[in-house]
C-alpha positions as CSV (number, residue, x, y, z in Angstrom):
1,X,0.0,0.0,0.0
2,X,1.2,3.5,-0.9
3,X,0.3,5.1,2.5
4,X,2.3,2.5,4.5
5,X,5.7,3.6,5.9
6,X,8.2,0.7,5.6
7,X,10.3,-0.1,8.8
8,X,13.6,1.1,7.3
9,X,12.1,4.5,6.4
10,X,10.6,4.8,9.9
11,X,13.9,4.0,11.5
12,X,15.8,6.5,9.4
13,X,13.3,9.2,10.3
14,X,13.7,8.4,14.1
15,X,17.5,8.5,13.8
16,X,17.3,11.8,12.0
17,X,15.2,13.3,14.9
18,X,17.6,11.9,17.5
19,X,20.5,13.4,15.6
20,X,18.9,16.8,15.3
21,X,18.1,16.8,19.0
22,X,21.6,15.9,19.8
23,X,23.0,18.7,17.7
24,X,20.7,21.3,19.4
25,X,21.7,20.1,22.9
26,X,25.4,20.2,21.9
27,X,25.0,23.8,20.6
28,X,23.2,25.0,23.8
29,X,25.9,23.3,26.0
30,X,28.7,24.9,24.0
31,X,27.2,28.3,24.3
32,X,26.7,27.8,28.1
33,X,30.3,26.8,28.5
34,X,31.5,29.7,26.4
35,X,29.6,32.1,28.7
36,X,31.1,30.5,31.8
37,X,34.7,30.1,30.9
38,X,37.2,31.6,31.1
39,X,36.5,33.9,34.0
40,X,37.8,37.3,32.9
41,X,37.1,39.1,36.2
42,X,37.4,38.4,39.9
43,X,34.1,37.5,41.6
44,X,33.4,37.3,45.3
45,X,31.4,34.3,46.5
46,X,30.0,33.8,50.0
47,X,29.2,30.3,51.3
48,X,26.5,30.4,53.9
49,X,27.2,28.2,56.9
50,X,25.9,27.7,60.4
51,X,28.6,29.8,62.0
52,X,27.4,31.8,65.0
53,X,26.7,35.4,64.2
54,X,29.1,36.7,66.8
55,X,32.1,34.9,65.4
56,X,34.8,37.3,64.2
57,X,36.5,36.8,60.9
58,X,39.6,38.4,59.4
59,X,39.1,40.2,56.0
60,X,42.1,38.9,54.1
61,X,40.8,39.0,50.5
62,X,42.5,41.2,48.0
63,X,41.0,44.7,48.0
64,X,40.0,46.3,44.7
65,X,42.4,48.9,43.3
66,X,42.3,52.2,41.6
67,X,39.0,53.8,40.6
68,X,36.9,50.8,41.8
69,X,38.3,51.1,45.4
70,X,37.9,54.9,45.3
71,X,34.2,54.7,44.3
72,X,33.6,52.0,46.9
73,X,35.2,54.1,49.7
74,X,33.2,57.3,48.8
75,X,29.9,55.3,48.6
76,X,30.8,53.7,52.0
77,X,31.4,57.1,53.6
78,X,28.2,58.6,52.2
79,X,26.2,55.6,53.5
80,X,27.9,56.0,56.9
81,X,26.8,59.7,57.1
82,X,23.2,58.8,56.2
83,X,23.0,55.9,58.6
84,X,24.5,57.9,61.4
85,X,22.5,61.1,61.0
86,X,19.1,60.1,59.6
87,X,16.3,59.4,62.0
88,X,13.0,57.7,61.2
89,X,9.9,56.9,63.3
90,X,10.5,53.2,62.6
91,X,12.0,51.4,65.6
92,X,13.0,48.5,63.3
93,X,15.1,50.7,61.1
94,X,16.6,52.7,64.0
95,X,17.6,49.5,65.8
96,X,19.1,48.1,62.6
97,X,21.2,51.2,62.3
98,X,21.9,52.2,65.9
99,X,21.8,49.1,68.0
100,X,24.7,49.2,70.4
101,X,25.8,45.6,69.7
102,X,24.8,44.7,66.1
103,X,23.8,48.1,64.5
104,X,25.3,49.3,61.2
105,X,27.1,52.2,62.9
106,X,28.8,49.8,65.4
107,X,29.9,47.7,62.5
108,X,31.2,50.6,60.4
109,X,33.0,52.5,63.2
110,X,36.2,52.1,65.1
111,X,35.8,51.9,68.9
112,X,36.8,55.6,69.3
113,X,34.4,56.9,66.7
114,X,31.5,54.8,68.1
115,X,32.3,56.1,71.6
116,X,31.8,59.7,70.3
117,X,28.5,58.6,68.6
118,X,27.4,56.9,71.8
119,X,27.8,60.2,73.8
120,X,25.6,62.3,71.5
121,X,22.3,63.6,73.0
122,X,20.1,61.9,70.5
123,X,21.7,58.5,70.8
124,X,21.4,58.7,74.6
125,X,17.7,59.6,74.2
126,X,17.3,56.6,71.9
127,X,18.9,54.3,74.4
128,X,16.5,55.4,77.1
129,X,13.6,54.2,75.0
130,X,15.2,51.2,73.2
131,X,13.4,48.0,73.9
132,X,10.8,49.7,76.1
133,X,8.3,51.0,73.6
134,X,7.5,50.9,69.9
135,X,8.5,54.5,69.8
136,X,12.1,55.6,69.2
137,X,11.6,58.3,71.8
138,X,13.1,61.0,69.5
139,X,9.8,62.5,68.4
140,X,11.1,63.6,64.9
141,X,12.4,62.5,61.6
142,X,15.7,63.8,60.2
143,X,17.1,63.6,56.7
144,X,20.5,64.0,55.0
145,X,20.9,65.6,51.5
146,X,24.2,65.4,49.6
147,X,25.1,68.1,47.0
148,X,26.9,67.1,43.9
149,X,30.5,66.0,44.6
150,X,29.9,65.9,48.3
151,X,32.7,63.5,49.1
152,X,36.1,64.8,48.2
153,X,39.7,64.1,49.2
154,X,40.8,66.0,52.3
155,X,44.4,65.1,51.7
156,X,46.4,62.9,49.3
157,X,46.6,59.9,51.6
158,X,43.7,58.0,50.0
159,X,42.0,57.7,53.3
160,X,40.9,61.1,54.6
161,X,37.9,62.8,53.0
162,X,35.8,65.9,53.4
163,X,32.0,65.3,53.3
164,X,29.5,68.1,52.7
165,X,25.8,67.6,53.4
166,X,22.6,69.3,54.5
167,X,20.7,68.0,57.5
168,X,17.1,68.9,58.6
169,X,14.4,67.5,60.8
170,X,10.6,67.4,60.9
171,X,8.5,67.1,64.0
172,X,4.9,68.0,65.1
173,X,5.8,71.7,64.8
174,X,7.0,71.5,61.2
175,X,10.4,71.4,59.5
176,X,13.6,72.9,60.8
177,X,15.9,74.9,58.5
178,X,18.5,73.0,56.6
179,X,21.9,73.1,58.2
180,X,25.1,72.9,56.3
181,X,27.8,70.6,57.6
182,X,31.3,69.6,56.4
183,X,32.8,66.6,58.1
184,X,36.3,65.3,58.1
185,X,36.1,61.5,57.8
186,X,38.9,58.9,57.7
187,X,38.3,55.4,56.5
188,X,40.6,52.4,57.2
189,X,41.2,49.9,54.4
190,X,43.2,47.5,56.5
191,X,42.6,44.1,55.0
192,X,43.3,42.4,58.3
193,X,40.3,44.2,59.9
194,X,38.1,41.9,61.9
195,X,34.4,42.0,61.6
196,X,31.5,39.8,62.8
197,X,30.6,37.0,60.5
198,X,27.0,38.2,60.3
199,X,28.2,41.6,59.0
200,X,30.2,40.3,56.0
201,X,27.4,40.9,53.5
202,X,26.9,44.6,54.6
203,X,30.6,45.4,54.7
204,X,32.5,42.8,52.5
205,X,35.8,44.8,52.5
206,X,35.8,45.3,56.3
207,X,36.1,49.1,56.1
208,X,36.0,51.2,59.3
209,X,35.5,54.9,59.9
210,X,38.4,55.7,62.2
211,X,38.0,59.5,62.3
212,X,34.8,61.6,62.3
213,X,35.0,65.3,63.2
214,X,33.2,68.5,62.4
215,X,35.0,70.9,60.1
216,X,32.2,73.4,59.7
217,X,28.7,73.5,61.2
218,X,27.2,73.9,64.6
219,X,28.7,70.9,66.3
220,X,27.6,67.3,65.8
221,X,24.1,67.1,64.2
222,X,23.0,64.7,66.8
223,X,23.8,67.3,69.4
224,X,22.0,70.1,67.4
225,X,19.2,70.2,70.0
226,X,18.2,68.2,73.0
227,X,15.1,66.1,72.4
228,X,12.6,66.5,75.3
């Protein structure tokens, strides 16, 4: 019969389909391998383990160099300024930033710099209410604004910077005037710096602010007025 497919013809068609599928799979595999290898740039990988969060690790990886490191340091400094001086009504955010043991400021600061932060009027007020109520106890919200080119070298040591920013607060009585500040900030890039294991994602290079002082402005913003 004319409409009957003979076994040899059927087998040849099946082999053709299998061969075509094999070619497609081989091409996809080749493209995948081409995209994966060779690695043309360093990549950082973190392995999540069951290590206790308070375990300290030493940051011994090779630091980035040149423009990449410079951009990272300036971004780190700007983030530090915002985290230190911005205030929100959210107790969760404030504890994440200001907690005395695990907060971001504790992680990002040297012991001396954190001690100065600890003694500010607003932080002391925060500590009085921390863990007692769902209110930060500060009674206001404060924001930081950076002008263009706000982080610039203070000297040619690659570690000391001058940071310009505007700081203002809002409470039940309205918004305060924007105050202009210029801070001298020094950042440590010591690659033997120890940080907590739990903080490795937030601060993968283990940078620390080792100097924080007011160049111009009416003292520390967190001492600008006493919260009652």
